[in-house]
N, C-alpha and C positions, 0 to 999 in steps of 0.2 A: 906667815905663821910666827916667824921670830918676833915681829913687832907685837903680836898678841901675847906670846910667851913672856916677853920682857915688859908687858903691861903699858906699852906706848899707845895701844889702842885697846878698846874694850871688846870689839867684835870685828869679824871680817865676814865678807860675802864672797862666795866663789862656787865652783862647780860642785854640786853635792856629792857625787860619787868619790871624788878626790878626798874631800874632808871626812866623809863618812868612813872611808878606808883608814885614813890617818888617825881619826879618833878611836877607831876599833883596835888599831894595832899599836899606836903609841901611847894612848891613854892620857895624853897631856892636855887635851882639849875636849870640849863637849859641843856636839851639834844641838842647837836649840831652834825652836820655831819651826815653821813649815816651809816647804819648798815653794819658791816664788812662782816658778813655772816648770812643770815637768817636761823634760825632752829626752828622747831616746837616742842612743848612739847607733850608728850604722856603719856598715862596710859596703864599699862600692866595688862591684865586679862587673866586667863587660857582660852583656846579655848572652853572649856566646860562651862564656866561661863554663867548663865542665863542672867546676866546683860550686857554681851558683845554686843549683837545685839542691845539692847535698847540704850545703850550709843552711839555706832557707828551711829545709826539712828538719835539720837537727835543732835549729833555734826554735821552730814551732813546737817540736816534740818537748823540748825543755820547758817551754812556757805552758804547755797543756798538762804536764804532771808536776810533781812536787819538787823536781830536781832544780829548776830555776830558783825557787824560793829558798830551798836549802843552801844553795850556793851563795845566794844574796845574803842570807842571814849569817852564814859562816864568814863571809868577807867583810860585812859592814856593820854587824851588831857589835856594840862595845863589849869588850871582855869583862866579865864580873870578877871582882877581887876575891 
């Protein structure tokens, strides 16, 4: 990011959530263009973990209602001046 901010490069390519968050919170850069390939993050738990079903259920619930999108928008949408 520093090489971009000091104009040593014109653009950088990296993991979208990292730069979306940075752009939304720092306001020094702008994310442009489309995502090359969308990939989801995951958490790994043993099949026998008592937390596995609870976590999966909570994640599914967030995705099925507006909560996930509201959180995403709050974290990654650039703040308006």
